[in-house]
C-alpha positions in Angstrom: 94.3 105.4 130.7 92.3 105.2 134.0 92.4 102.0 135.9 89.1 100.2 135.4 88.4 96.8 136.9 88.4 93.7 134.7 84.8 93.1 136.0 83.8 96.5 134.7 85.5 95.8 131.3 83.8 92.4 131.1 80.4 93.9 131.8 81.0 96.8 129.4 80.7 99.4 132.1 83.0 102.2 133.0 83.4 102.5 136.8 85.4 105.1 138.7 89.1 104.7 139.3 90.3 102.5 142.1 90.0 104.3 145.5 93.2 102.6 146.5 95.7 100.1 145.1 97.0 98.2 148.1 100.4 96.6 148.2 100.3 93.3 150.1 102.8 90.5 150.6 101.0 88.4 147.9 100.5 91.2 145.4 98.4 94.2 144.5 94.7 94.6 145.3 92.5 97.3 143.8 89.9 98.7 146.2 86.7 100.5 145.3 84.6 101.7 148.2 82.1 104.3 149.3 82.3 106.1 152.7 80.1 103.3 154.1 80.9 100.0 152.3 83.5 98.0 150.3 82.2 97.6 146.8 85.0 95.7 145.2 88.4 94.2 145.8 90.3 92.8 142.8 93.7 91.2 142.4 95.8 93.4 140.0 99.0 92.9 138.1 102.2 93.5 140.1 103.1 96.3 137.8 100.0 98.3 138.8 101.2 101.5 140.6 100.1 101.8 144.2 97.4 104.3 145.2 97.4 105.1 148.9 94.0 104.8 150.7 92.5 108.2 151.3 89.3 107.4 153.1 89.0 106.0 156.6 87.2 102.9 155.2 90.0 102.3 152.7 92.6 102.6 155.5 90.6 100.1 157.5 90.5 97.6 154.6 94.3 97.9 154.2 94.8 97.5 158.0 92.6 94.4 158.1 94.2 92.9 155.0 97.7 93.5 156.5 96.5 91.9 159.8 95.3 88.9 157.8 98.8 88.7 156.1 100.3 88.5 159.6 97.6 86.2 161.1 95.7 84.0 158.6 93.1 83.3 161.3 92.0 87.0 161.3 88.3 87.3 160.9 87.4 90.2 158.7 84.9 92.7 159.9 84.2 95.0 157.0 81.0 96.4 155.6 80.7 94.6 152.3 78.3 96.0 149.6 75.5 93.6 148.6 76.4 92.0 145.4 75.7 88.9 143.2 72.8 86.7 142.4 71.0 84.7 145.0 73.0 81.6 144.0 76.3 83.5 144.1 75.4 84.8 147.6 74.7 81.2 148.7 78.2 80.1 147.4 79.9 83.0 149.1 78.2 82.4 152.4 79.4 78.8 152.3 83.0 80.0 151.6 82.9 82.3 154.6 82.0 79.2 156.7 84.9 77.3 155.3 87.5 77.4 158.1 90.9 78.9 157.6 93.4 76.1 156.8 90.9 73.9 155.0 89.5 73.7 151.5 86.5 72.4 149.7 86.3 71.1 146.1 84.0 72.7 143.5 82.1 69.4 143.5 81.7 69.4 147.3 80.3 72.9 147.3 78.0 72.0 144.3 76.6 68.9 146.1 76.0 70.9 149.3 74.1 73.5 147.3 72.4 71.1 144.9 74.2 72.6 141.9 77.0 71.9 139.4 80.7 72.4 140.0 81.0 74.7 137.0 78.3 77.0 138.4 80.3 77.1 141.7 83.4 78.0 139.8 81.6 80.8 138.1 80.3 82.1 141.4 83.8 82.0 142.9 85.1 83.9 139.9 82.5 86.6 140.3 83.3 87.2 144.0 83.8 90.9 144.3 85.3 90.7 147.8 88.3 88.3 147.7 90.1 87.5 149.9 87.6 88.7 152.5 85.2 86.2 151.0 87.8 83.3 150.7 87.1 81.9 147.2 90.7 80.7 147.2 89.6 77.9 149.6 87.7 76.2 146.7 90.0 73.9 144.7 89.6 71.1 142.1 90.1 67.5 143.1 93.2 67.3 140.9 94.8 70.7 141.5 94.3 74.3 142.4 91.5 74.9 139.9 91.0 78.3 138.4 91.1 81.7 140.1 89.5 85.1 139.7 87.8 84.4 136.3 91.0 84.9 134.4 92.9 83.0 131.7 95.9 84.0 133.8 98.5 83.3 131.1 101.4 84.2 133.4 100.1 82.3 136.3 100.1 85.4 138.5 96.6 84.8 139.9 97.3 81.1 140.6 100.5 82.3 142.4 98.3 84.4 144.6 95.8 81.5 145.3 98.8 79.3 146.2 100.2 81.9 148.5 96.9 82.5 150.3 96.4 78.7 150.8 99.9 78.1 152.0 99.7 81.2 154.3 96.6 79.5 155.9 98.5 76.3 156.4 96.9 74.3 153.6 99.1 71.4 152.4 98.7 71.3 148.6 98.4 67.6 147.7 96.2 66.5 144.9 95.2 63.1 143.6 95.0 62.5 139.8 91.8 60.8 139.0 89.5 60.1 136.1 86.2 61.3 137.3 82.9 62.0 135.5 82.4 65.3 137.4 85.3 67.0 135.6 87.7 66.7 138.5 85.5 68.7 140.8 
């Protein structure tokens, strides 16, 4: 069966195969792109077979992701396809402004945007360009929070989130608290 992204399955659409399945130190990433822009990056199960990048843009995406894996302070310079709702784009813009090595909570992002923590979590989950748009830098007050809009029964996606944060030098310490904002 052709590899179709989970976003495509969730939306009931059939999109083309991955243009590349990239093998990175933290796991596999599916890439869909045109000749001119990156349409989607998605974390894939480790068992997904690799697909080498065939286009020059796909090779550039791989090169920049590998450079990031060697240097977490790398600033991506990739042509990302426009995506998302106006609110999602506001969340993603704030994530890009979040410095490497730091995090924000869902509640902090929500307060800054005049929204709710759950809406911020949904926007992070809908991010089609992770880790270039670093949704992994948004955490819950009491723990990692979710990641990539998945139930993640095996914890594979949370392992990736933890790897990305630790790679960037984030010390993962969380305080247990009874809060009315759902731990955001």
